[in-house]
Backbone atoms as SQL, in Angstrom:
CREATE TABLE atoms (id INTEGER PRIMARY KEY, chain TEXT, resi INTEGER, resn TEXT, atom TEXT, x REAL, y REAL, z REAL);
INSERT INTO atoms VALUES
  (1, 'A', 1, 'MET', 'N', 4.797, -6.259, 7.281),
  (2, 'A', 1, 'MET', 'CA', 4.676, -5.986, 5.872),
  (3, 'A', 1, 'MET', 'C', 3.300, -5.411, 5.575),
  (4, 'A', 2, 'GLU', 'N', 2.276, -5.942, 6.256),
  (5, 'A', 2, 'GLU', 'CA', 0.918, -5.422, 6.022),
  (6, 'A', 2, 'GLU', 'C', 0.817, -3.947, 6.382),
  (7, 'A', 3, 'LYS', 'N', 1.400, -3.570, 7.506),
  (8, 'A', 3, 'LYS', 'CA', 1.355, -2.163, 7.930),
  (9, 'A', 3, 'LYS', 'C', 2.103, -1.281, 6.941),
  (10, 'A', 4, 'ALA', 'N', 3.220, -1.759, 6.421),
  (11, 'A', 4, 'ALA', 'CA', 3.967, -0.995, 5.419),
  (12, 'A', 4, 'ALA', 'C', 3.128, -0.809, 4.156),
  (13, 'A', 5, 'LEU', 'N', 2.463, -1.865, 3.727),
  (14, 'A', 5, 'LEU', 'CA', 1.606, -1.790, 2.534),
  (15, 'A', 5, 'LEU', 'C', 0.468, -0.798, 2.752),
  (16, 'A', 6, 'GLU', 'N', -0.167, -0.856, 3.912),
  (17, 'A', 6, 'GLU', 'CA', -1.255, 0.077, 4.210),
  (18, 'A', 6, 'GLU', 'C', -0.748, 1.517, 4.251),
  (19, 'A', 7, 'ALA', 'N', 0.420, 1.734, 4.858),
  (20, 'A', 7, 'ALA', 'CA', 0.981, 3.085, 4.939),
  (21, 'A', 7, 'ALA', 'C', 1.317, 3.625, 3.549),
  (22, 'A', 8, 'ILE', 'N', 1.876, 2.777, 2.707),
  (23, 'A', 8, 'ILE', 'CA', 2.186, 3.195, 1.340),
  (24, 'A', 8, 'ILE', 'C', 0.904, 3.570, 0.608),
  (25, 'A', 9, 'TYR', 'N', -0.127, 2.766, 0.768),
  (26, 'A', 9, 'TYR', 'CA', -1.391, 3.058, 0.098),
  (27, 'A', 9, 'TYR', 'C', -1.955, 4.404, 0.546),
  (28, 'A', 10, 'VAL', 'N', -2.033, 4.609, 1.859),
  (29, 'A', 10, 'VAL', 'CA', -2.616, 5.849, 2.389),
  (30, 'A', 10, 'VAL', 'C', -1.809, 7.060, 1.937),
  (31, 'A', 11, 'CYS', 'N', -0.490, 6.951, 1.971),
  (32, 'A', 11, 'CYS', 'CA', 0.362, 8.095, 1.621),
  (33, 'A', 11, 'CYS', 'C', 0.445, 8.362, 0.120),
  (34, 'A', 12, 'CYS', 'N', 0.408, 7.312, -0.681),
  (35, 'A', 12, 'CYS', 'CA', 0.662, 7.483, -2.113),
  (36, 'A', 12, 'CYS', 'C', -0.584, 7.480, -2.993),
  (37, 'A', 13, 'PHE', 'N', -1.616, 6.771, -2.557),
  (38, 'A', 13, 'PHE', 'CA', -2.782, 6.602, -3.430),
  (39, 'A', 13, 'PHE', 'C', -4.029, 7.297, -2.911),
  (40, 'A', 14, 'SER', 'N', -3.975, 7.765, -1.665),
  (41, 'A', 14, 'SER', 'CA', -5.136, 8.372, -1.012),
  (42, 'A', 14, 'SER', 'C', -6.299, 7.388, -1.065),
  (43, 'A', 15, 'ARG', 'N', -7.314, 7.653, -1.835),
  (44, 'A', 15, 'ARG', 'CA', -8.441, 6.727, -1.968),
  (45, 'A', 15, 'ARG', 'C', -8.574, 6.188, -3.392),
  (46, 'A', 16, 'ASP', 'N', -7.577, 6.445, -4.202),
  (47, 'A', 16, 'ASP', 'CA', -7.608, 5.997, -5.591),
  (48, 'A', 16, 'ASP', 'C', -7.336, 4.500, -5.686),
  (49, 'A', 17, 'PRO', 'N', -7.894, 3.859, -6.701),
  (50, 'A', 17, 'PRO', 'CA', -7.563, 2.446, -6.918),
  (51, 'A', 17, 'PRO', 'C', -6.095, 2.295, -7.311),
  (52, 'A', 18, 'ILE', 'N', -5.551, 1.126, -7.063),
  (53, 'A', 18, 'ILE', 'CA', -4.162, 0.848, -7.398),
  (54, 'A', 18, 'ILE', 'C', -4.118, 0.272, -8.812),
  (55, 'A', 19, 'GLN', 'N', -3.384, 0.920, -9.677),
  (56, 'A', 19, 'GLN', 'CA', -3.271, 0.494, -11.067),
  (57, 'A', 19, 'GLN', 'C', -2.378, -0.746, -11.178),
  (58, 'A', 20, 'GLU', 'N', -2.524, -1.483, -12.273),
  (59, 'A', 20, 'GLU', 'CA', -1.776, -2.723, -12.487),
  (60, 'A', 20, 'GLU', 'C', -0.260, -2.503, -12.400),
  (61, 'A', 21, 'GLU', 'N', 0.227, -1.438, -12.999),
  (62, 'A', 21, 'GLU', 'CA', 1.666, -1.139, -12.949),
  (63, 'A', 21, 'GLU', 'C', 2.107, -0.844, -11.519),
  (64, 'A', 22, 'ASP', 'N', 1.258, -0.156, -10.753),
  (65, 'A', 22, 'ASP', 'CA', 1.578, 0.138, -9.359),
  (66, 'A', 22, 'ASP', 'C', 1.633, -1.141, -8.520),
  (67, 'A', 23, 'VAL', 'N', 0.745, -2.094, -8.808),
  (68, 'A', 23, 'VAL', 'CA', 0.769, -3.384, -8.106),
  (69, 'A', 23, 'VAL', 'C', 2.110, -4.060, -8.361),
  (70, 'A', 24, 'ARG', 'N', 2.538, -4.062, -9.597),
  (71, 'A', 24, 'ARG', 'CA', 3.815, -4.685, -9.957),
  (72, 'A', 24, 'ARG', 'C', 4.977, -4.017, -9.229),
  (73, 'A', 25, 'LEU', 'N', 4.989, -2.692, -9.207),
  (74, 'A', 25, 'LEU', 'CA', 6.066, -1.959, -8.543),
  (75, 'A', 25, 'LEU', 'C', 6.037, -2.150, -7.028),
  (76, 'A', 26, 'LEU', 'N', 4.843, -2.159, -6.444),
  (77, 'A', 26, 'LEU', 'CA', 4.729, -2.420, -5.005),
  (78, 'A', 26, 'LEU', 'C', 5.274, -3.796, -4.651),
  (79, 'A', 27, 'CYS', 'N', 4.961, -4.785, -5.454),
  (80, 'A', 27, 'CYS', 'CA', 5.457, -6.140, -5.205),
  (81, 'A', 27, 'CYS', 'C', 6.981, -6.181, -5.251),
  (82, 'A', 28, 'ILE', 'N', 7.571, -5.538, -6.230),
  (83, 'A', 28, 'ILE', 'CA', 9.025, -5.501, -6.348),
  (84, 'A', 28, 'ILE', 'C', 9.638, -4.817, -5.125),
  (85, 'A', 29, 'MET', 'N', 9.089, -3.671, -4.757),
  (86, 'A', 29, 'MET', 'CA', 9.618, -2.909, -3.641),
  (87, 'A', 29, 'MET', 'C', 9.487, -3.680, -2.321),
  (88, 'A', 30, 'LEU', 'N', 8.322, -4.241, -2.070),
  (89, 'A', 30, 'LEU', 'CA', 8.104, -4.960, -0.814),
  (90, 'A', 30, 'LEU', 'C', 8.912, -6.255, -0.758),
  (91, 'A', 31, 'ASN', 'N', 9.113, -6.903, -1.902),
  (92, 'A', 31, 'ASN', 'CA', 9.973, -8.089, -1.937),
  (93, 'A', 31, 'ASN', 'C', 11.413, -7.736, -1.593),
  (94, 'A', 32, 'ALA', 'N', 11.865, -6.554, -1.995),
  (95, 'A', 32, 'ALA', 'CA', 13.226, -6.127, -1.684),
  (96, 'A', 32, 'ALA', 'C', 13.388, -5.812, -0.198),
  (97, 'A', 33, 'VAL', 'N', 12.344, -5.241, 0.409),
  (98, 'A', 33, 'VAL', 'CA', 12.413, -4.847, 1.817),
  (99, 'A', 33, 'VAL', 'C', 12.115, -6.020, 2.758),
  (100, 'A', 34, 'PHE', 'N', 11.213, -6.908, 2.349),
  (101, 'A', 34, 'PHE', 'CA', 10.799, -8.029, 3.189),
  (102, 'A', 34, 'PHE', 'C', 11.032, -9.367, 2.469),
  (103, 'A', 35, 'PRO', 'N', 12.285, -9.706, 2.167),
  (104, 'A', 35, 'PRO', 'CA', 12.541, -10.928, 1.393),
  (105, 'A', 35, 'PRO', 'C', 12.148, -12.215, 2.123),
  (106, 'A', 36, 'SER', 'N', 12.129, -12.193, 3.437),
  (107, 'A', 36, 'SER', 'CA', 11.819, -13.420, 4.187),
  (108, 'A', 36, 'SER', 'C', 10.350, -13.830, 4.064),
  (109, 'A', 37, 'ILE', 'N', 9.482, -12.919, 3.682),
  (110, 'A', 37, 'ILE', 'CA', 8.057, -13.243, 3.549),
  (111, 'A', 37, 'ILE', 'C', 7.823, -14.100, 2.310),
  (112, 'A', 38, 'GLY', 'N', 8.562, -13.829, 1.274),
  (113, 'A', 38, 'GLY', 'CA', 8.425, -14.607, 0.045),
  (114, 'A', 38, 'GLY', 'C', 7.629, -13.871, -1.015),
  (115, 'A', 39, 'LYS', 'N', 8.099, -14.000, -2.237),
  (116, 'A', 39, 'LYS', 'CA', 7.492, -13.283, -3.361),
  (117, 'A', 39, 'LYS', 'C', 6.026, -13.632, -3.560),
  (118, 'A', 40, 'SER', 'N', 5.691, -14.915, -3.494),
  (119, 'A', 40, 'SER', 'CA', 4.302, -15.311, -3.770),
  (120, 'A', 40, 'SER', 'C', 3.340, -14.764, -2.715),
  (121, 'A', 41, 'GLU', 'N', 3.759, -14.737, -1.454),
  (122, 'A', 41, 'GLU', 'CA', 2.890, -14.218, -0.392),
  (123, 'A', 41, 'GLU', 'C', 2.713, -12.707, -0.537),
  (124, 'A', 42, 'ILE', 'N', 3.779, -12.000, -0.820),
  (125, 'A', 42, 'ILE', 'CA', 3.684, -10.546, -1.010),
  (126, 'A', 42, 'ILE', 'C', 2.823, -10.234, -2.226),
  (127, 'A', 43, 'ASP', 'N', 3.029, -10.948, -3.312),
  (128, 'A', 43, 'ASP', 'CA', 2.206, -10.743, -4.513),
  (129, 'A', 43, 'ASP', 'C', 0.728, -10.972, -4.194),
  (130, 'A', 44, 'ARG', 'N', 0.441, -12.014, -3.434),
  (131, 'A', 44, 'ARG', 'CA', -0.943, -12.321, -3.057),
  (132, 'A', 44, 'ARG', 'C', -1.539, -11.199, -2.221),
  (133, 'A', 45, 'MET', 'N', -0.772, -10.700, -1.241),
  (134, 'A', 45, 'MET', 'CA', -1.280, -9.650, -0.350),
  (135, 'A', 45, 'MET', 'C', -1.532, -8.344, -1.100),
  (136, 'A', 46, 'VAL', 'N', -0.603, -7.969, -1.966),
  (137, 'A', 46, 'VAL', 'CA', -0.750, -6.718, -2.716),
  (138, 'A', 46, 'VAL', 'C', -1.926, -6.817, -3.682),
  (139, 'A', 47, 'THR', 'N', -2.022, -7.928, -4.392),
  (140, 'A', 47, 'THR', 'CA', -3.111, -8.131, -5.346),
  (141, 'A', 47, 'THR', 'C', -4.459, -8.147, -4.632),
  (142, 'A', 48, 'SER', 'N', -4.505, -8.815, -3.484),
  (143, 'A', 48, 'SER', 'CA', -5.740, -8.873, -2.699),
  (144, 'A', 48, 'SER', 'C', -6.162, -7.481, -2.231),
  (145, 'A', 49, 'MET', 'N', -5.191, -6.716, -1.743),
  (146, 'A', 49, 'MET', 'CA', -5.509, -5.365, -1.281),
  (147, 'A', 49, 'MET', 'C', -6.002, -4.505, -2.444),
  (148, 'A', 50, 'ALA', 'N', -5.350, -4.586, -3.587),
  (149, 'A', 50, 'ALA', 'CA', -5.765, -3.796, -4.750),
  (150, 'A', 50, 'ALA', 'C', -7.193, -4.140, -5.158),
  (151, 'A', 51, 'LYS', 'N', -7.528, -5.414, -5.127),
  (152, 'A', 51, 'LYS', 'CA', -8.888, -5.846, -5.478),
  (153, 'A', 51, 'LYS', 'C', -9.901, -5.346, -4.458),
  (154, 'A', 52, 'GLN', 'N', -9.571, -5.445, -3.170),
  (155, 'A', 52, 'GLN', 'CA', -10.485, -4.978, -2.123),
  (156, 'A', 52, 'GLN', 'C', -10.723, -3.480, -2.222),
  (157, 'A', 53, 'VAL', 'N', -9.677, -2.723, -2.506),
  (158, 'A', 53, 'VAL', 'CA', -9.819, -1.271, -2.659),
  (159, 'A', 53, 'VAL', 'C', -10.708, -0.964, -3.863),
  (160, 'A', 54, 'ALA', 'N', -10.462, -1.647, -4.977),
  (161, 'A', 54, 'ALA', 'CA', -11.253, -1.420, -6.192),
  (162, 'A', 54, 'ALA', 'C', -12.722, -1.776, -5.989),
  (163, 'A', 55, 'ASP', 'N', -12.984, -2.812, -5.183),
  (164, 'A', 55, 'ASP', 'CA', -14.351, -3.251, -4.928),
  (165, 'A', 55, 'ASP', 'C', -15.033, -2.462, -3.809),
  (166, 'A', 56, 'GLY', 'N', -14.296, -1.526, -3.186),
  (167, 'A', 56, 'GLY', 'CA', -14.854, -0.730, -2.096),
  (168, 'A', 56, 'GLY', 'C', -14.957, -1.485, -0.783),
  (169, 'A', 57, 'GLU', 'N', -14.239, -2.591, -0.661),
  (170, 'A', 57, 'GLU', 'CA', -14.287, -3.399, 0.556),
  (171, 'A', 57, 'GLU', 'C', -13.335, -2.905, 1.632),
  (172, 'A', 58, 'ARG', 'N', -12.391, -2.071, 1.253),
  (173, 'A', 58, 'ARG', 'CA', -11.428, -1.520, 2.207),
  (174, 'A', 58, 'ARG', 'C', -11.579, -0.020, 2.224),
  (175, 'A', 59, 'ASP', 'N', -11.553, 0.534, 3.414),
  (176, 'A', 59, 'ASP', 'CA', -11.662, 1.974, 3.574),
  (177, 'A', 59, 'ASP', 'C', -10.553, 2.435, 4.497),
  (178, 'A', 60, 'TYR', 'N', -9.721, 3.320, 4.023),
  (179, 'A', 60, 'TYR', 'CA', -8.632, 3.842, 4.825),
  (180, 'A', 60, 'TYR', 'C', -8.889, 5.301, 5.118),
  (181, 'A', 61, 'PRO', 'N', -8.419, 5.758, 6.264),
  (182, 'A', 61, 'PRO', 'CA', -8.598, 7.182, 6.575),
  (183, 'A', 61, 'PRO', 'C', -7.736, 8.039, 5.662),
  (184, 'A', 62, 'GLU', 'N', -8.128, 9.273, 5.544),
  (185, 'A', 62, 'GLU', 'CA', -7.317, 10.222, 4.796),
  (186, 'A', 62, 'GLU', 'C', -6.011, 10.432, 5.556),
  (187, 'A', 63, 'PRO', 'N', -4.922, 10.713, 4.843),
  (188, 'A', 63, 'PRO', 'CA', -3.667, 10.983, 5.548),
  (189, 'A', 63, 'PRO', 'C', -3.828, 12.195, 6.455),
  (190, 'A', 64, 'LYS', 'N', -3.201, 12.134, 7.601),
  (191, 'A', 64, 'LYS', 'CA', -3.278, 13.245, 8.551),
  (192, 'A', 64, 'LYS', 'C', -2.304, 14.332, 8.132),
  (193, 'A', 65, 'THR', 'N', -2.725, 15.571, 8.325),
  (194, 'A', 65, 'THR', 'CA', -1.823, 16.674, 8.026),
  (195, 'A', 65, 'THR', 'C', -0.865, 16.857, 9.201),
  (196, 'A', 66, 'LEU', 'N', 0.335, 17.277, 8.877),
  (197, 'A', 66, 'LEU', 'CA', 1.331, 17.489, 9.921),
  (198, 'A', 66, 'LEU', 'C', 1.101, 18.838, 10.600),
  (199, 'A', 67, 'SER', 'N', 1.442, 18.882, 11.855),
  (200, 'A', 67, 'SER', 'CA', 1.332, 20.151, 12.583),
  (201, 'A', 67, 'SER', 'C', 2.384, 21.116, 12.053),
  (202, 'A', 68, 'LYS', 'N', 2.191, 22.376, 12.348),
  (203, 'A', 68, 'LYS', 'CA', 3.122, 23.406, 11.905),
  (204, 'A', 68, 'LYS', 'C', 4.520, 23.125, 12.458),
  (205, 'A', 69, 'GLU', 'N', 4.588, 22.663, 13.704),
  (206, 'A', 69, 'GLU', 'CA', 5.863, 22.360, 14.335),
  (207, 'A', 69, 'GLU', 'C', 6.563, 21.189, 13.629),
  (208, 'A', 70, 'ALA', 'N', 5.798, 20.178, 13.253),
  (209, 'A', 70, 'ALA', 'CA', 6.390, 19.023, 12.575),
  (210, 'A', 70, 'ALA', 'C', 6.917, 19.390, 11.202),
  (211, 'A', 71, 'VAL', 'N', 6.239, 20.294, 10.524),
  (212, 'A', 71, 'VAL', 'CA', 6.687, 20.728, 9.193),
  (213, 'A', 71, 'VAL', 'C', 7.994, 21.480, 9.305),
  (214, 'A', 72, 'GLN', 'N', 8.117, 22.300, 10.342),
  (215, 'A', 72, 'GLN', 'CA', 9.352, 23.089, 10.529),
  (216, 'A', 72, 'GLN', 'C', 10.470, 22.168, 10.945);
């Protein structure tokens, strides 16, 4: 679940902070995909990540561009 959350962040938010509405939507989406983890744990992880990003405590690489062959 953590890797999925990180991938979503890198692909969708780049280096932007995660807005409150986005946190809510991420929690709903991840709860649907990973129900065995539990709503409270997913909510905690998403909220924690959003706070760390906003505080500059987390740094993710820029998304990699696809090769010409991969695009085709």
